N, C-alpha and C positions, 0 to 999 in steps of 0.2 A: 185746435182739433187734436184728437188723440184718443187712445183707448182709456175709457173710464169704466170702472167695474163697481157694481153695487151688490151688497148682500142685504136682503130685507128679512125681517122677522114679521110673520103674519100672525095675527091673534084676534080672536073675538073679544070684545069688551063687554062684560056684563053690566047691566043697568045699575048694579050695586057698587060698581067701581068708583072710587074717588076720581073726579074729573069727567065722568061720563056725561053729566048734564051740560057741562061747559062745551064739550066736543059736539054733542048733539045740537046745541044751540048754534054753534059756529057753522056746522054743515047746513043746517036749515036756513040760517041767515044768507049764506052764499047761494043757496038754491033760489031763494026769493030774489036776491039781487040779479042773478042770471036771468030769471024769468022776466024781469023788468028791462033788460037790455035788448037791443035789436039783434045782436049777434050772440049766439050761445057760446059759452065757455064750458067745455066738458069736464073740467077738473075742479069741481066744487070743493072736494075734500082735501086738496093739497095743503100741507102745513109745512111752512118753512121754519127751521130752527135758528135762522140767522137773526131773528128779531126776538132775542131772549128778554124776558122780563117776568115779573111775578104773575101777570094775568094773561100770558100768551097761551094760545092753543097748543104750542109745542110743549110747554110745561105740562099742560093738562093731558096731552097724549102720552108723555113719558110716565106721568103719575098713574094714569088709568091702565096702562099696559105693563108697567114695570120694566120697560125697555128703554135703553139709553141711546139717543141718536148719536151717530158717528160724528166726531168733531169736524172732520174734513168735508162732510157733505150732510149737514144736519137737516133731514127732511122726513116727511112721512105722508101718508095718505089715509084718509078715513072715508068709508062709504057706509051708507045706511041701507041695509038689505033686510026687508021683512021685519023691521023693528029692532034689528041687531046691528050694532056698530062693529065694523070690521076694520082693523088697522094694519097697515104695512109701515114698518118703521125701518129706515135705513140704519143698520147697525154696523155695516162694514163698507169700506170704500178703498179702492186702489186706483192708482193712475199709472198706466203703461206697465203693469206687472204681467207681461205677456206670457211668462211660463205658467203663472197661476191661472190666467185666463184660458190658456191652452188645456190645462188639466180639466177645468170645468167643461170646456167644449167636448173633450174626448170622453171623460168619465161620467158626465151628467147629461149633456145634450146630444149624445149619440153621434158625435163628430160633426154636427151641423152648427156652423157659426153664423147665425142670422140675427144676433142681438135681440133675441126674444127671451122673455122671462122663462126660467126653468126651475121647477121645484127641486130642492136639494135635501136629501135626508140627513139626519143627524149623523148617521154612520158614514156617509160620504164626506161630511165636514171633518169628522174625526180621522178619516183616512188621509185627507189632504193635510191636516194638522200633523199627522205622523210622518208623512212623506217630507214635508218641509223641515221638520226637526231632524229627520234622518239625513237630508242633504246638508243641512247646516253642520251637523256633527261629522259628516263624511263628504266634504266638498267634491271629491273625485267622482262621486256618483251623480252629480248634477245633470250631466247630459243624458244619462240613462234614465233617471227617475223623474226628472222635472225639467225637460229641455226648454230653452227659450223658443219662442215662435215668431217668425217674421210676419210682418204685415205693414201696410202702408203707413199706419199711424200708431204702431205698436211699440215704438221706442227701441232701446238698445237690445241686441240679441246675444251679447256675450255674458258669460258667467262671472261678471266683475263684482265689485263691492255694491253697486246699485242692485244687482240681482239678489245678493245675499241680504241686503237691507229689506227688499221686498219680501223675502222669505221670513225674516224675523218679524216684520210687520204682520204678515199673514198668520204666523204662529200666535202673536198677541191678539189679533182680531178674532181668530177662530176660537181661541181659548175663552174669550169673552162671550162669543156666540154660544158655545157649547155649555156655558154655565147657566143659560136660561132654562126656564121650566120646560118640561116635555110637551106641553100643549102648544108650543110655538112651531109654526111651519116656516121653513126657510126657502127663500126665492133668490136666485142669482140672475142678474141682468147686466149686460155690457152694452156700451154704445161707442162707436168710433166713426 
């Protein structure tokens, strides 16, 4: 148990995209299997990237969206809505980076920490990227600009080497996220 944090990129997949037909077939197959079971499973479109291979849905998802799954939590979700495939791809993952989580709660979720998905603008991600770089360059500003946050499962609350490792990782992940095309919507979600 602990604080797990995810950044998703949400994107519509056009029917002309490479991998579209494979994703559509995968979602439809899961929907049929669910209909034949006694108990419904609500997540027909969940795609795990842990089972890599040339014919996996994870590869089709990455090809169709142009988004790369995060290596530490490779997964995504595809839904079919009025003939359009919508994809959420996990492009960022942190574990117990409580200062980063606290920033999302305060700056994006209005101070409410209920582990619910919140939409994050490109500008907000750029701001967090800048704040992290600033604290890395000027460590004495850590408590003022990006303070650690206590919580039952949030990990260490000191500004030690783990804290700065989290910030360097955040700079790397957000740099990757910000490089995506502008038609991507970002979603942050945490669980603990």
